[in-house]
TORKOL-4160 file (C-alpha; in steps of 0.2 Angstrom, whole numbers, padded with zeros to 4 digits, m for minus):
242
<pt num="1" X="0003" Y="0045" Z="m0107"/>
<pt num="2" X="0019" Y="0046" Z="m0097"/>
<pt num="3" X="0031" Y="0031" Z="m0098"/>
<pt num="4" X="0038" Y="0031" Z="m0080"/>
<pt num="5" X="0047" Y="0015" Z="m0084"/>
<pt num="6" X="0060" Y="0025" Z="m0091"/>
<pt num="7" X="0059" Y="0040" Z="m0080"/>
<pt num="8" X="0062" Y="0029" Z="m0064"/>
<pt num="9" X="0080" Y="0027" Z="m0073"/>
<pt num="10" X="0085" Y="0042" Z="m0066"/>
<pt num="11" X="0079" Y="0038" Z="m0048"/>
<pt num="12" X="0092" Y="0023" Z="m0048"/>
<pt num="13" X="0105" Y="0037" Z="m0046"/>
<pt num="14" X="0101" Y="0037" Z="m0028"/>
<pt num="15" X="0102" Y="0018" Z="m0027"/>
<pt num="16" X="0119" Y="0018" Z="m0029"/>
<pt num="17" X="0127" Y="0021" Z="m0012"/>
<pt num="18" X="0115" Y="0007" Z="m0006"/>
<pt num="19" X="0123" Y="m0003" Z="m0020"/>
<pt num="20" X="0139" Y="0000" Z="m0014"/>
<pt num="21" X="0135" Y="m0010" Z="0003"/>
<pt num="22" X="0130" Y="m0025" Z="m0005"/>
<pt num="23" X="0148" Y="m0033" Z="m0007"/>
<pt num="24" X="0150" Y="m0032" Z="0013"/>
<pt num="25" X="0142" Y="m0047" Z="0018"/>
<pt num="26" X="0149" Y="m0059" Z="0003"/>
<pt num="27" X="0167" Y="m0052" Z="0013"/>
<pt num="28" X="0162" Y="m0055" Z="0028"/>
<pt num="29" X="0155" Y="m0070" Z="0025"/>
<pt num="30" X="0169" Y="m0078" Z="0015"/>
<pt num="31" X="0181" Y="m0071" Z="0033"/>
<pt num="32" X="0168" Y="m0082" Z="0041"/>
<pt num="33" X="0171" Y="m0099" Z="0030"/>
<pt num="34" X="0191" Y="m0096" Z="0028"/>
<pt num="35" X="0192" Y="m0094" Z="0047"/>
<pt num="36" X="0180" Y="m0109" Z="0050"/>
<pt num="37" X="0192" Y="m0122" Z="0039"/>
<pt num="38" X="0208" Y="m0114" Z="0045"/>
<pt num="39" X="0202" Y="m0119" Z="0062"/>
<pt num="40" X="0198" Y="m0135" Z="0058"/>
<pt num="41" X="0213" Y="m0139" Z="0048"/>
<pt num="42" X="0223" Y="m0133" Z="0064"/>
<pt num="43" X="0213" Y="m0146" Z="0074"/>
<pt num="44" X="0216" Y="m0161" Z="0062"/>
<pt num="45" X="0235" Y="m0157" Z="0061"/>
<pt num="46" X="0235" Y="m0157" Z="0079"/>
<pt num="47" X="0226" Y="m0173" Z="0083"/>
<pt num="48" X="0237" Y="m0182" Z="0073"/>
<pt num="49" X="0252" Y="m0174" Z="0080"/>
<pt num="50" X="0245" Y="m0181" Z="0098"/>
<pt num="51" X="0245" Y="m0198" Z="0090"/>
<pt num="52" X="0258" Y="m0207" Z="0100"/>
<pt num="53" X="0270" Y="m0218" Z="0089"/>
<pt num="54" X="0274" Y="m0235" Z="0097"/>
<pt num="55" X="0291" Y="m0245" Z="0096"/>
<pt num="56" X="0289" Y="m0250" Z="0076"/>
<pt num="57" X="0286" Y="m0231" Z="0072"/>
<pt num="58" X="0267" Y="m0234" Z="0068"/>
<pt num="59" X="0253" Y="m0220" Z="0075"/>
<pt num="60" X="0241" Y="m0227" Z="0084"/>
<pt num="61" X="0223" Y="m0220" Z="0092"/>
<pt num="62" X="0225" Y="m0204" Z="0098"/>
<pt num="63" X="0218" Y="m0205" Z="0118"/>
<pt num="64" X="0206" Y="m0196" Z="0127"/>
<pt num="65" X="0198" Y="m0188" Z="0113"/>
<pt num="66" X="0180" Y="m0190" Z="0118"/>
<pt num="67" X="0184" Y="m0182" Z="0133"/>
<pt num="68" X="0195" Y="m0168" Z="0129"/>
<pt num="69" X="0185" Y="m0151" Z="0131"/>
<pt num="70" X="0198" Y="m0140" Z="0123"/>
<pt num="71" X="0197" Y="m0149" Z="0104"/>
<pt num="72" X="0176" Y="m0151" Z="0107"/>
<pt num="73" X="0178" Y="m0132" Z="0110"/>
<pt num="74" X="0188" Y="m0128" Z="0094"/>
<pt num="75" X="0178" Y="m0139" Z="0083"/>
<pt num="76" X="0162" Y="m0131" Z="0089"/>
<pt num="77" X="0168" Y="m0114" Z="0086"/>
<pt num="78" X="0174" Y="m0120" Z="0066"/>
<pt num="79" X="0157" Y="m0125" Z="0063"/>
<pt num="80" X="0147" Y="m0112" Z="0069"/>
<pt num="81" X="0159" Y="m0101" Z="0059"/>
<pt num="82" X="0154" Y="m0110" Z="0043"/>
<pt num="83" X="0138" Y="m0111" Z="0048"/>
<pt num="84" X="0137" Y="m0090" Z="0049"/>
<pt num="85" X="0146" Y="m0091" Z="0034"/>
<pt num="86" X="0135" Y="m0100" Z="0023"/>
<pt num="87" X="0118" Y="m0091" Z="0031"/>
<pt num="88" X="0126" Y="m0074" Z="0028"/>
<pt num="89" X="0129" Y="m0081" Z="0009"/>
<pt num="90" X="0110" Y="m0088" Z="0009"/>
<pt num="91" X="0104" Y="m0070" Z="0015"/>
<pt num="92" X="0115" Y="m0059" Z="0002"/>
<pt num="93" X="0109" Y="m0071" Z="m0012"/>
<pt num="94" X="0089" Y="m0068" Z="m0008"/>
<pt num="95" X="0091" Y="m0050" Z="m0004"/>
<pt num="96" X="0097" Y="m0050" Z="m0023"/>
<pt num="97" X="0079" Y="m0050" Z="m0028"/>
<pt num="98" X="0073" Y="m0036" Z="m0016"/>
<pt num="99" X="0077" Y="m0016" Z="m0018"/>
<pt num="100" X="0084" Y="m0004" Z="m0005"/>
<pt num="101" X="0069" Y="0006" Z="0003"/>
<pt num="102" X="0074" Y="0025" Z="m0001"/>
<pt num="103" X="0064" Y="0038" Z="0005"/>
<pt num="104" X="0056" Y="0048" Z="m0011"/>
<pt num="105" X="0061" Y="0035" Z="m0023"/>
<pt num="106" X="0048" Y="0024" Z="m0031"/>
<pt num="107" X="0051" Y="0004" Z="m0026"/>
<pt num="108" X="0043" Y="0003" Z="m0047"/>
<pt num="109" X="0030" Y="0007" Z="m0060"/>
<pt num="110" X="0012" Y="0000" Z="m0066"/>
<pt num="111" X="0005" Y="0002" Z="m0082"/>
<pt num="112" X="m0010" Y="m0002" Z="m0089"/>
<pt num="113" X="m0014" Y="m0004" Z="m0108"/>
<pt num="114" X="m0028" Y="m0008" Z="m0118"/>
<pt num="115" X="m0026" Y="m0018" Z="m0135"/>
<pt num="116" X="m0035" Y="m0015" Z="m0152"/>
<pt num="117" X="m0038" Y="m0033" Z="m0148"/>
<pt num="118" X="m0038" Y="m0044" Z="m0135"/>
<pt num="119" X="m0037" Y="m0042" Z="m0118"/>
<pt num="120" X="m0028" Y="m0026" Z="m0107"/>
<pt num="121" X="m0013" Y="m0029" Z="m0101"/>
<pt num="122" X="m0004" Y="m0023" Z="m0086"/>
<pt num="123" X="0014" Y="m0020" Z="m0086"/>
<pt num="124" X="0024" Y="m0021" Z="m0068"/>
<pt num="125" X="0042" Y="m0013" Z="m0068"/>
<pt num="126" X="0053" Y="m0016" Z="m0051"/>
<pt num="127" X="0069" Y="m0015" Z="m0048"/>
<pt num="128" X="0081" Y="m0028" Z="m0041"/>
<pt num="129" X="0095" Y="m0024" Z="m0028"/>
<pt num="130" X="0106" Y="m0020" Z="m0041"/>
<pt num="131" X="0096" Y="m0006" Z="m0047"/>
<pt num="132" X="0091" Y="m0016" Z="m0065"/>
<pt num="133" X="0073" Y="m0018" Z="m0070"/>
<pt num="134" X="0064" Y="m0032" Z="m0071"/>
<pt num="135" X="0046" Y="m0029" Z="m0080"/>
<pt num="136" X="0033" Y="m0043" Z="m0081"/>
<pt num="137" X="0016" Y="m0040" Z="m0091"/>
<pt num="138" X="0000" Y="m0047" Z="m0086"/>
<pt num="139" X="m0017" Y="m0050" Z="m0093"/>
<pt num="140" X="m0030" Y="m0040" Z="m0085"/>
<pt num="141" X="m0043" Y="m0052" Z="m0081"/>
<pt num="142" X="m0055" Y="m0042" Z="m0073"/>
<pt num="143" X="m0061" Y="m0025" Z="m0066"/>
<pt num="144" X="m0048" Y="m0021" Z="m0052"/>
<pt num="145" X="m0032" Y="m0025" Z="m0044"/>
<pt num="146" X="m0020" Y="m0024" Z="m0029"/>
<pt num="147" X="m0002" Y="m0026" Z="m0029"/>
<pt num="148" X="0008" Y="m0037" Z="m0015"/>
<pt num="149" X="0024" Y="m0035" Z="m0008"/>
<pt num="150" X="0035" Y="m0041" Z="0005"/>
<pt num="151" X="0045" Y="m0028" Z="0016"/>
<pt num="152" X="0060" Y="m0031" Z="0027"/>
<pt num="153" X="0066" Y="m0018" Z="0039"/>
<pt num="154" X="0082" Y="m0023" Z="0049"/>
<pt num="155" X="0089" Y="m0014" Z="0063"/>
<pt num="156" X="0095" Y="0002" Z="0062"/>
<pt num="157" X="0113" Y="m0007" Z="0071"/>
<pt num="158" X="0116" Y="m0019" Z="0056"/>
<pt num="159" X="0117" Y="m0005" Z="0043"/>
<pt num="160" X="0134" Y="m0005" Z="0042"/>
<pt num="161" X="0132" Y="m0023" Z="0037"/>
<pt num="162" X="0122" Y="m0017" Z="0020"/>
<pt num="163" X="0107" Y="m0023" Z="0028"/>
<pt num="164" X="0093" Y="m0007" Z="0025"/>
<pt num="165" X="0076" Y="m0009" Z="0022"/>
<pt num="166" X="0070" Y="m0018" Z="0007"/>
<pt num="167" X="0055" Y="m0022" Z="m0004"/>
<pt num="168" X="0051" Y="m0034" Z="m0017"/>
<pt num="169" X="0033" Y="m0036" Z="m0025"/>
<pt num="170" X="0028" Y="m0051" Z="m0023"/>
<pt num="171" X="0008" Y="m0055" Z="m0031"/>
<pt num="172" X="m0006" Y="m0045" Z="m0041"/>
<pt num="173" X="m0024" Y="m0051" Z="m0037"/>
<pt num="174" X="m0039" Y="m0046" Z="m0047"/>
<pt num="175" X="m0056" Y="m0044" Z="m0045"/>
<pt num="176" X="m0071" Y="m0044" Z="m0054"/>
<pt num="177" X="m0086" Y="m0031" Z="m0054"/>
<pt num="178" X="m0096" Y="m0044" Z="m0047"/>
<pt num="179" X="m0090" Y="m0059" Z="m0040"/>
<pt num="180" X="m0096" Y="m0074" Z="m0047"/>
<pt num="181" X="m0096" Y="m0083" Z="m0032"/>
<pt num="182" X="m0092" Y="m0083" Z="m0013"/>
<pt num="183" X="m0077" Y="m0095" Z="m0017"/>
<pt num="184" X="m0069" Y="m0088" Z="m0032"/>
<pt num="185" X="m0071" Y="m0069" Z="m0030"/>
<pt num="186" X="m0053" Y="m0065" Z="m0035"/>
<pt num="187" X="m0037" Y="m0072" Z="m0045"/>
<pt num="188" X="m0019" Y="m0071" Z="m0040"/>
<pt num="189" X="m0004" Y="m0072" Z="m0051"/>
<pt num="190" X="0014" Y="m0071" Z="m0045"/>
<pt num="191" X="0025" Y="m0057" Z="m0049"/>
<pt num="192" X="0044" Y="m0062" Z="m0050"/>
<pt num="193" X="0042" Y="m0079" Z="m0043"/>
<pt num="194" X="0032" Y="m0073" Z="m0028"/>
<pt num="195" X="0034" Y="m0074" Z="m0010"/>
<pt num="196" X="0056" Y="m0077" Z="m0007"/>
<pt num="197" X="0062" Y="m0089" Z="0004"/>
<pt num="198" X="0071" Y="m0075" Z="0016"/>
<pt num="199" X="0054" Y="m0068" Z="0018"/>
<pt num="200" X="0044" Y="m0085" Z="0022"/>
<pt num="201" X="0060" Y="m0090" Z="0033"/>
<pt num="202" X="0061" Y="m0073" Z="0042"/>
<pt num="203" X="0042" Y="m0075" Z="0045"/>
<pt num="204" X="0042" Y="m0092" Z="0053"/>
<pt num="205" X="0055" Y="m0088" Z="0065"/>
<pt num="206" X="0051" Y="m0068" Z="0069"/>
<pt num="207" X="0049" Y="m0073" Z="0089"/>
<pt num="208" X="0069" Y="m0077" Z="0085"/>
<pt num="209" X="0072" Y="m0063" Z="0076"/>
<pt num="210" X="0071" Y="m0047" Z="0085"/>
<pt num="211" X="0083" Y="m0040" Z="0075"/>
<pt num="212" X="0072" Y="m0039" Z="0057"/>
<pt num="213" X="0051" Y="m0034" Z="0055"/>
<pt num="214" X="0045" Y="m0041" Z="0044"/>
<pt num="215" X="0028" Y="m0036" Z="0034"/>
<pt num="216" X="0018" Y="m0039" Z="0022"/>
<pt num="217" X="0011" Y="m0025" Z="0010"/>
<pt num="218" X="m0002" Y="m0021" Z="m0002"/>
<pt num="219" X="m0011" Y="m0007" Z="m0014"/>
<pt num="220" X="m0029" Y="m0002" Z="m0009"/>
<pt num="221" X="m0041" Y="m0009" Z="m0027"/>
<pt num="222" X="m0035" Y="0000" Z="m0042"/>
<pt num="223" X="m0046" Y="0002" Z="m0060"/>
<pt num="224" X="m0039" Y="m0009" Z="m0072"/>
<pt num="225" X="m0053" Y="m0003" Z="m0084"/>
<pt num="226" X="m0042" Y="0014" Z="m0089"/>
<pt num="227" X="m0025" Y="0017" Z="m0096"/>
<pt num="228" X="m0012" Y="0026" Z="m0088"/>
<pt num="229" X="0006" Y="0022" Z="m0079"/>
<pt num="230" X="0009" Y="0027" Z="m0062"/>
<pt num="231" X="0024" Y="0026" Z="m0048"/>
<pt num="232" X="0022" Y="0013" Z="m0033"/>
<pt num="233" X="0030" Y="0021" Z="m0017"/>
<pt num="234" X="0029" Y="0013" Z="0000"/>
<pt num="235" X="0021" Y="0025" Z="0014"/>
<pt num="236" X="0014" Y="0018" Z="0030"/>
<pt num="237" X="0013" Y="0001" Z="0028"/>
<pt num="238" X="0005" Y="0003" Z="0012"/>
<pt num="239" X="0013" Y="0004" Z="m0008"/>
<pt num="240" X="0004" Y="0021" Z="m0012"/>
<pt num="241" X="0000" Y="0021" Z="m0031"/>
<pt num="242" X="0003" Y="0040" Z="m0039"/>
């Protein structure tokens, strides 16, 4: 039996170009945060300088601050920059759970092993954004299974930010040969902590996010009773096992 978990490491060299772009988002987020904080500091200093000093040399309350539209605009700009920076940091941290989608390169592997003692094991291997393998082992409870994953497709105009298409395996669903009853016909387990916060957030706000497309993709049912090792590819909205 082949060992695609080893062979897939050869393909990671293709991903390294994608990984190099990973540092772009943190740099941009840091720049936004520093500029926003600098603006806030400048605004505070400007307000103190605008305070009047009475005859005894004591500072009095600054005048007309509430109606000072210029300061309000500067404050809003600073807060927007800081908020954008924090959002960018969060998106970058979430994307670490995903792997870039590279044409012709597998997004993971699956292997079914029949043990001499105990139930068979399904070994699922996927890659994170740094190209590191994440391996999980699941007991095979039924006769067939499907894999489900999350695909995030960013607009081509955002590629300079390192936002290429990304993918993450999220769930395995097992199916028996004969369903016990209509309410309990399958059993599902999470892969790599299941669905990510980024996927759920983008899916809930997809009407306001025209620059990103969110899709759940899955495989057809695969045999869980035979022993084999195969690659996982993305093709036309499906996870293809071959």
